[in-house]
C-alpha positions in Angstrom: -74.4 76.5 126.5 -71.9 75.7 123.7 -74.7 75.4 121.2 -76.0 78.9 121.9 -75.2 81.7 119.4 -73.4 84.5 121.1 -74.7 87.9 120.2 -73.8 91.5 120.9 -76.3 94.3 120.4 -75.0 97.6 119.1 -77.0 100.7 120.1 -77.4 102.8 123.1 -81.1 103.7 123.1 -84.5 102.2 123.7 -84.5 100.2 120.5 -81.5 98.2 121.7 -83.3 97.3 124.9 -86.3 96.3 122.9 -84.2 94.0 120.7 -82.7 92.5 123.8 -86.2 91.8 125.0 -86.9 90.0 121.8 -83.7 87.9 122.2 -84.8 87.0 125.7 -88.3 86.1 124.6 -86.8 83.8 122.0 -84.7 82.1 124.7 -87.8 81.6 126.9 -89.3 79.5 124.1 -86.2 77.6 123.3 -82.6 78.6 124.2 -81.0 79.8 121.0 -78.9 83.0 121.8 -76.4 84.0 124.4 -76.6 87.8 124.9 -73.0 88.7 125.5 -73.7 92.4 126.1 -74.3 95.8 124.5 -72.0 98.0 122.6 -73.2 101.5 123.5 -71.6 104.9 123.2 -73.9 106.4 125.8 -73.0 105.4 129.4 -76.0 107.3 130.7 -78.0 104.2 129.7 -76.1 101.9 132.0 -78.7 101.6 134.8 -81.4 100.7 132.3 -79.3 97.8 131.0 -78.4 96.7 134.5 -82.1 96.4 135.3 -82.6 93.9 132.4 -79.4 92.0 133.3 -77.3 92.8 130.3 -73.8 94.4 130.6 -72.5 97.3 128.6 -69.2 96.1 127.0 -68.1 99.6 126.0 -68.4 101.7 122.9 -68.3 100.2 119.4 -64.6 100.5 119.6 -64.7 97.6 122.0 -65.9 95.2 119.3 -62.5 94.0 118.2 -61.7 90.7 119.9 -65.3 89.9 120.8 -66.2 86.4 119.7 -69.8 87.0 118.8 -72.3 87.8 116.1 -74.0 91.2 116.1 -77.4 92.9 115.7 -77.4 96.7 115.2 -80.4 98.3 117.0 -80.3 101.7 115.4 -83.3 103.2 113.6 -81.5 105.5 111.2 -80.4 103.4 108.2 -77.3 105.6 107.4 -76.0 105.5 111.0 -76.8 101.8 111.1 -74.7 101.0 108.0 -71.7 102.9 109.4 -71.9 100.8 112.6 -72.3 97.6 110.6 -69.2 98.4 108.5 -67.2 99.0 111.6 -68.3 95.8 113.3 -67.6 93.7 110.2 -64.1 95.3 109.9 -63.5 94.3 113.5 -64.2 90.7 112.5 -67.8 90.2 113.7 -70.5 88.6 111.5 -74.2 89.4 111.4 -76.5 87.4 113.6 -79.1 85.1 112.0 -82.6 86.6 111.8 -84.2 87.2 115.2 -88.0 86.7 115.3 -90.1 87.3 118.4 -92.2 84.2 119.3 -95.4 86.3 119.1 -94.7 87.4 115.6 -96.7 85.6 112.9 -94.6 84.5 109.9 -96.5 82.8 107.1 -95.3 80.5 104.3 -92.6 81.5 101.8 -91.2 84.4 103.9 -87.5 85.0 103.7 -85.7 87.1 106.3 -82.1 88.3 105.8 -79.2 88.1 108.3 -79.1 90.8 111.0 -82.9 91.5 110.7 -85.2 91.7 113.7 -88.9 91.0 113.7 -90.5 92.3 116.9 -93.5 91.3 118.9 -96.9 91.1 117.3 -95.6 91.6 113.8 -97.5 89.8 111.0 -95.8 88.7 107.8 -98.4 86.9 105.7 -97.0 85.1 102.7 -94.5 85.4 99.8 -92.5 88.2 101.4 -88.8 89.0 101.2 -87.1 90.9 104.0 -83.5 92.0 103.3 -80.5 92.2 105.6 -80.4 94.3 108.8 -84.0 95.3 108.6 -85.9 96.4 111.7 -89.6 95.4 111.8 -91.0 96.9 115.0 -94.0 95.8 117.1 -97.4 95.2 115.5 -96.3 95.9 111.9 -98.3 94.1 109.2 -96.6 93.2 106.0 -99.0 91.7 103.4 -98.5 89.3 100.5 -95.8 89.6 97.9 -94.1 92.6 99.6 -90.4 93.2 99.5 -88.5 95.1 102.2 -84.9 96.2 101.3 -81.7 96.0 103.3 -81.3 98.4 106.3 -84.9 99.5 106.3 -86.7 100.5 109.5 -90.4 100.0 109.8 -91.8 101.6 113.0 -94.7 100.2 115.1 -98.2 99.8 113.8 -97.3 100.3 110.1 -99.4 98.6 107.5 -97.6 97.5 104.4 -100.2 96.1 101.9 -99.9 93.7 99.1 -97.3 93.9 96.3 -95.4 96.8 97.9 -91.8 97.2 97.1 -89.7 99.0 99.7 -86.1 99.6 98.5 -83.1 99.7 100.8 -82.5 102.2 103.6 -86.1 103.4 103.9 -87.3 104.7 107.2 -91.1 104.4 107.8 -92.7 106.3 110.7 -95.2 104.8 113.2 -98.7 104.2 112.0 -98.1 104.8 108.3 -100.1 102.9 105.7 -98.6 101.9 102.3 -101.3 101.1 99.7 -101.0 98.2 97.4 -98.4 98.1 94.6 -96.5 101.2 95.8 -92.8 101.5 95.5 -90.8 103.4 98.1 -87.4 104.5 96.7 -84.0 104.0 98.2 -83.4 106.2 101.2 -86.9 107.7 101.3 -88.5 108.7 104.6 -92.2 108.2 105.3 -93.7 110.3 108.1 -95.7 108.9 111.0 -99.3 108.4 110.2 -98.8 109.0 106.4 -101.0 107.2 103.9 -98.9 106.6 100.8 -101.0 106.5 97.7 -98.3 107.0 95.0 -94.7 105.9 94.5 -92.1 107.7 96.4 -88.9 108.7 94.7 -85.5 107.8 96.2 -84.2 110.2 98.8 -87.6 111.8 99.2 -89.5 112.6 102.4 -93.3 112.4 102.4 -95.9 113.0 105.1 -99.6 113.5 105.5 -102.9 112.0 104.3 -102.5 111.5 101.5 -98.7 111.6 101.7 -97.1 114.6 99.9 -93.5 115.4 99.3 -91.8 117.3 102.1 -88.2 117.2 101.1 -85.7 115.6 98.8 -82.1 114.5 99.2 -79.7 116.7 97.3 
């Protein structure tokens, strides 16, 4: 038990429970992590965590004094970053990358600390995943792609070759990013969108083909 990496999961919703499931799946293959508990601001979720055998330790304010590494299971990149800053100020360090055993990770793929690769994801080759990225179930990321820090890629997204995704991008379920596209920092890609042109930082796009819906001011 002393060789296991203690981890707390920060987040009070379904994504946190999915991340816990990934940690448990890793341990079923080879014991690596000790899930200490969940830092959750929503006590309504307590019964759901009890059913999967993981205690709620309290709100994120309870982080101080916990001897563990952390994963933040929050989809919104801006909120995620605020929680990360708080946890690091409380003395916690990010967990190593967590990769579900059913994910396919090819040669020359780098994954940053705090990132989670969920079940069925496919990362082919020559790919760079930044820190604290969330790659959800059945995402495909093709050759020579880059995924920036704090980015969330929802289920069933297809990221094709040579795509550059800057930091804090949020990609909705089922979107397709065509080859060579750049998604600017803080952009939002709507569910089911087909992105055929570069997306400027802070811009929201949706539709087929994807068109601008809003821009950060």
